[in-house]
N, C-alpha and C positions, 0 to 999 in steps of 0.2 A: 504494500500500500504506500502511496506517495505521501511525503510529509505535508501537513497543511501549510498554507501561506502564513507567514509571521504577521502578527498584529503590530500596527504602529510603524511598519516599514514603508516600502513603496506602495502607493495607492494602486488598487486593482482597476484596470481600465477595460471597459467593454470595448468592442472592436475598434473604436476611434483611439483609445489609449489616453492616459492622463499623465501629464508631465509632472515630475517631482524632482527636488534637488538631489544631487548625487556627487560624490567626490570626483574631481578632475584627474586625468592622467598626469603622471609626474612631469611630462614635458609640456603640459599646458595645451596640447592640441585638442580639438573637439572630440567628444566621445559620446556613445550611446550605450547604456547598460540597462539591464532589466531582468525580469522574471517571466517565464511562460507557465501559465496555470491551465488546468482543465476546468470543465464546467462546475466541478464540485470544490474548486479551490486548491486542489492538489498540485504540487509542483511537477512539471513534466520534463524529465531528463531525456536527452537524445532528440529533442525537437529540432527541426530545420528552421533556422532563422536567416532571413535574407534582408539585406539593405538595398532598396531599389530606388530608382528615380521617382520623384513625386508625381510626374505627369507622363502620359503616354507619348511615344512608345516606351514602355518600361524597360529599364536596363538594370542589371544586377551589379552593384558596386562591390559588395562583399557578401559572404555567406559563412555561417558557422553552425555548430550544434550546441544546444544547451548542455551544461554539466549535469551531474546526477541531482543537483538541487534545483534544476530548472533555470539556472542563471546563464546570461550571455553578455558579451562585451564586444563592442566595436570601438577600438581606441585610436586607430590611425587611419588616415586617408578618408575620413568621413566627408561626403559632399555637403554643401551648404543647405540643400533642400532635399529631403529624402522621406521615404516611408519604411516602416519595418513590417515585414510579412512573415508570419510563423505558421508552420503546419506540423502535424504529427498524426499520421494514419487516421484511425477512426475517431480520435479526439477532435479532429477538425482543423480549422484554419482561422487566422485572425489577421487583420490589417490595421495598422495604426493610422492616425491622421498625419498630414504632412508635418514634418519636423524641421524647424529652422535652427540649424546648429550654429549659425553665426550670431544669433541673438543670445544664446546661452551656451557656454563652453561645454558643459556636460549635461546630458539629458538622461533622466532615469524614468523608466516606465514598466508597468506590469500589464501583460496582455493575456486575455482569457480566450482559449480556443473554443470554437463553436462548430458543431457538426452539421449545422443546418444548411451548409452549402454543397452537400453531396449531390451527385447527379447519377441517377440510375436509369438504365434503358435496355433496349433490345435492338439488334440489327438483323434485318431480314432482306430477302431478295424480292423481286417484283411479284413473286407468287406466294409470298408470305413464309417461305421456308427459312429457318434460322441460318445465319452465317457465322460459323465458328472461326476462331483465330483472327478475327478482324482487329486491327490496331486502332485503339480509341485514344484521342488526345484532346486537350483543351488548348485553344488558341487565345492569343492576346497576352500571354505570359512570357517572360524572358527565361523561363526554365520549363522543364518537361513535367507535365502531369498526364499520366497515361494509364491505360488498362488494356486488357485483351478479352474479347468475348469468349464465353465458354461454348460447349457443343449446342446449347439451346439458344445461342446468339445473345446471351445476357452479359451485361457489364455493370460495374459500379466504380465511379470516381469518388472516393471518400472525401477528397479535399479538392474542390474546384473553387478557388478564390473568386470574390466578386469582380476582380479584374479580368477574369476569363470572359471572352466575348462569344465563343461558339465551341461546339463539340464537333470534332472531325473524325470520320470513320474511313479507314483504308483497308481494303480486302483484295486479295489477289483475284483478278478476273472481273472486278467491278469498278465503276466510276466512284471517285471519292465523294462521300456524303458529308453534308454539313447541317447542323442545327443550331440556330441562334439561342443564346442564353439570356436574351433580353426579357425582362419581366419576371426574373426569378425573385422569390421572396425568401426570407430567412425562416419562415415558419415550418417548412417541410422540404423533403427531398424534391429535386426537380426531375420529373419523369419524361423520358423521350422515347420515341420509336423511330428508328432510322431505316428507310427503305432504299437499298442500293440498286442501281441499274447496271446491267451488264456493260462492261467496258468494250471499247473498240480495240482491234489489234494495234500493236505499236510498231510504227515504221522506223527504220534506221538505215545507216550507211556505214560500211567498213572502208577505211582508207589505210594506205601503207604509211611508213614513217616519213614519207615526203608529201603526204596529203593526196596521193593518187588513189582513185577507187580501185578495189581489188576484190577478187573472189576469195572468201575465207569461210571457215566454219564458225558459227555463232552458237554459243551455249548459254542458256539462262537457267537459273534455279538449279545449278549443278548439284547432283547427289540428293535431290529432294524429290518427293512424289510428283511435283509439278514440273520437273525438269523438261525443258524444251530446247530443241536444237534445230538449226536450219543452216543453209548455205547462202551467202550473199551472191548476187548475180554479177555479171561482168562489170556493171556500172556501180558495184558496191552495195546496192540496195538489198534490204531484207525486211522481213516482217515477222514479229513474234506474236504468239497468241495472247489474249488478255490475261491468261493465268500466269504469265511471266511478270505482270505488274507487281512491284514491290520486291522483286529479286534483283540480283546483280547479273549482268550479262558480260561475256568475254568473247572476243574474237581470237581465233587460233589459225595459224598458217604454218605450213611446213618449212617455209624459207624465212620466216620473220618471227620475232618474239611476240608473245600474246599481248593484247591490249590490257590496260588497267581495267579492273572490274568497274562497271558503271551501272548505277541503279536504274531499273526500268520504271519510268514514271508515266502514269496515265496521261495521254494527250501531249506528250513531249517526244520529239524525234530524237533518236539515239545517234550519236556518232562514236564509233569505236575505232581508235587509232592504234594500229599495230606498231611495234617498236622494231628497231634495226635488228637484223639477223646476225648470226655469228659465223665464224669461219674456222677451218682446221687446215694447218699446214704441216707437211711432213715429207718423208722420203720412203721409197720402196727399194730395197736392196736385196742382193743375194747373201748367202751365208758368209761371204768374205767382206761384206760391207760395200760392195760395188753397186752403183746405181743400175737399175734395170730399166730398159726402154725398148719398145713401148711396153706398157702394162695396163691392165684393167683394174678399176677400183669401184667398189660399190659399198653401200651402207648395209651391213649385215643385220644390225639391230639398233633400235633407238628407244630410249626411255625418256620421253619429254619431261621437262621440269613441271609442266602442268598439261592437263588435257590428254589426248590420245595420240598414238603414233600416226604418222602420215605415210603415204606411199611416196618414197623418194625417187621413184622411177628407175630406169635401167642403169647398169654400171656405166662408167665413163672411161674413155681411153686417154691416157697421158703419154707424152713422148719426149719428156725432158731427159737429156742424156745423163743428168745427175740422179734421175729417179725421183725428182721433186714433184710435188703437187700442192695445189691449194683448192679446197672445196668450200665455196662461198654459199651464202644464203641457207643457213641452218637455224632451225628453232633451238632455243636453249634446251639442254638436256645432256644425257650421257649416250655415247655412240660407240659402236664396234664396227670397224671397217674390214672388208675382205679384199685382198689384192691377188692377182695372178698374172703370170707372164708366160709366153710361149714355152712349152715343154716343161713347165713347172706347175705343181698343184696349187690350188688356192690356199692362202694363209691369212689368219686372223690378226688384227691389231689388238693391243691392250684396250681396255675400256678407257675412254677419254671424255672429260666433261667440257662442255662449251658454255660460255656465258653470253648474255645479251650484248650485242654490238661489239664483241671482242674477237680477236683471232687467237686461237689456241695453237701453239707451235710445238715442234719437237716430236711429233708422232713418227715412229719408225716401225715399218713393217718388213720383216725378213721373210722373203719367199725362197725357201730352201729347195734343193734339187728334188727332194722326195725319194721315197723308197719304191720297192717293187713287191708284188705278191705273185707267186707262181705255184703251179701244181697241176693236178689232173682232174678231169670231170668224167664220171662214168655213170651208168645206170645201175639199177638195183642188182643186176646180174654181174656187175663189175666189168661190163663191156664199155670200152672207151667211147665217148661221145664227141663227134666232130661238129664244128659250127655252133658251139655254145657261145653266146654273147656274154661277156663279163665286163663290168664297170663298177665304179664306186657310187654308192647310193646316198642321196641326201647330203652332199658335201657342203652346199651353201644355198641360201635362198636367193642370192643375187648373181653368183658366178658358177656356171656348170663346170664340172671336171672334164677335161679333154681326153682323159685316159680311157682307152677302149682296147679290148683284146678278144680274140676268137680262138677257140681250141682247134688244134690241127687234127689230122685223122687218127692220131694216137691219143687224143684227148688232152694233150698238153696245152698250157697257156702261160703267158707271162704278162702281167698287168703292171705297166710302169706308171710313175707319177702318183704314188700313194701319199696323200696329205698326212699331216700329223694326226695321230689317232685320238680317241677311238674312232674307227670308221667301219663302214659296212660294205662288204663285197657282194654284188648281186650277180647271180648266174641264171640265164634264161635261154630256153630252147623250146620252140613250138612242140606241143604234145607232152610237155613235162611241167610239173609244179615249179614255179619260180622259187628259188632258194636264196635267202639272204643270211649271210654269216656276219654277225656283228661283234663288236668288242675287239676288232683287229687293230693292233698297234705295230707300226713299222718305223724304225729310225730312218732319218734321211740318209740315202745312199745304201741302206741295208735291204736285204731280201727276206721275205717270210714265205713259208710254204703253207698253202691252204688248199686241200682237196675237197671236191664236192661229189656227192652221190645224189643224182636227181631221180625223183619218183615220177612215173608216168601218170598223166591225168586220168582220173577214173570217174569224172562227173562230180567229185567232191571238192576238196580244197584246191585253190589255184596258187597259193603261195605259202611258204613256211619260213619262220625266223625265230631267233631266240629273243624273247621279250616278256612283257607282262600282260599282253592282251588288251591294249588300249591304244587308241590313236591320240594325236595331239591336235589342238586347234589354236591358231594365232588370233587372239582377240585383241581389241583396241587397248585393253588394260593389262595384257599379259598372256600367259600360256594357260590352257585348260585341257583337261582330259576330255576325250570324246570317244564314242563307240567302245565303251567298256564291255567286253564280250563276256557273257555268262560262262562260268566255269573256269575261266582263265585266271592267272595269278592276281591281277588287279581287282577283279570282282571278288575273289575269295578273301582279299584283304579288306573288303568293305569300301573300296573306292567307287565313285560314281561319275558318270558323265557330267561335266560342268564344274567339277572340283578344280580350283585354281592352284597351279603349281607354285609353291613358295620356295622350295629348294630341292636340289638333287644331290645326294651324297654330301649334304652340308653346304653346298655352294648355292648362294642366292640365285633365283631364277630371274630376278629383275634385270631387264636388258639382255637376257639370254635369247639367242635366236632359236627358232623351232628346229633348225638343222642341228645345232649344238645339243639341244635338249633330247632330241631323238637318239643321237649317237650315245648319249650318256645313259639313257633309259634302256636301250637295247643292249644285248650282250649274250655271252655263251650260256646255254641252258645249265642250270645248277648253280650259277653265280647269283649274287644278290645286289640289289640297289636300294638305297634309302631315299624315300620320298616324303616331303612335307607338303601337305595340301590344305587349303582352306575351303570349307564348304560355304558357298555364298548364302544359302538359305538361313544358316544359323550363325555363321561367323566362326564356327569351331575350327581349331587347328588340329589336323590329324597327322601323326607321325607313324610311318609304316616302313618296315624292312621287308622287301618282297623278293622272293627267290624266282629268278627267271626260269621259264620253261619253253619247250618247243610250242610255238603258236601256229596253228593251222587255220587258214580262212580262205 
């Protein structure tokens, strides 16, 4: 219970306030000190007290909280003509009369809170259906007085000072509603019913860092139920649905940095300005450090700083004798590049981060000579098979391996240009099940033996490999499992299609290309792979160690 007001001290002032003598600050500057009481005379600690200009438009000069005894003090920088306004939740609000601090160095007053200025109401649409989560605020004040409607469309502003001129309701998908507070009395709550009309779509334009219209992806209300996305036209124009009103919108582009988030306002045209893109500079060399020319370079994977990955198009050819390159117009994020040169297998770069408007230098990609895989291919009766096509499978998403081999009449083959492992060797001949042997590792310049026994097609499975029995999908926000086959290791481990891959054998999957992930998950039957996945429906993180098996499909 609050302590009662002391007798014989400062006078209690009803909303206008009563001036009484009080000590001056030590430096002699004007001051206002006082007490805030509730309707029963109890002192109110923690009340918000504001020193505002005496006339409209109101401006806040200072603000403070009352101490546990309900006292406050404004001792320095007090304007010559002000009002004191105090509020405290359900206890209400009170406003003093104008105070002339030049006429009296120190002013003391006691103000009593009154709850009679509360505003209660409902917000509905044109059909009378309640609108929940609408933002309610009081205008005419230099500070925020706000509330949010509940599922029934109801709201309560417990403290709406007499200085407030109207109530404003903002809800996504609707035009802003306003109700005047003129005619309020202190006798009872002010009741309102606000009917909001459906808003119109919001038009906008996307421009690049130089102000030129550009085609870009536009996202509003990101990661919210009302998320909306569209693409601007060649002239930069776009339109967002009314549900985006009240959200932030961002423009994204594969060659430029995203725009700053901009609030979508009903009836106001949006302009989203993209920022300057980034660049990467580096060299492509052989194992001795000599520049390779010409060479092909592509973006193997990208994890943007925000938003979703973009299609960066085909690989590019560079012909600098030093092996040097510069890749301009990149959105900020982390990248992995893949390079290849004639007679050499594709090679990955390290992960490199690029920043808005800056060039990241010093990237070095070593394209080694590669190894070789050789062996024999036979059928189930151990009869050598001629004309079997052999190649490396899923080496890169942007650069194909040039390595090809065909078995001779004795079933022998030699497949040159093996990239750094793990890798998969694919053997195919018409009339036989395609066989993929994964988990193969070959050092540069070395040779590994790998024999194949192909099984004739019998109307059943068309390919076999060592793996977990699940495909992969490259989604805008990362890698996910797809086609988890019943009875195979992944399904037996409880994994499902749609599970997002977090890590493979402890290595984070962020920024990992689908080709890299496939080679890591595949492997010799009987070996194991550790997978961490997150289930989108629940957010649960699942850790599984899965023993690979022969997968037939």
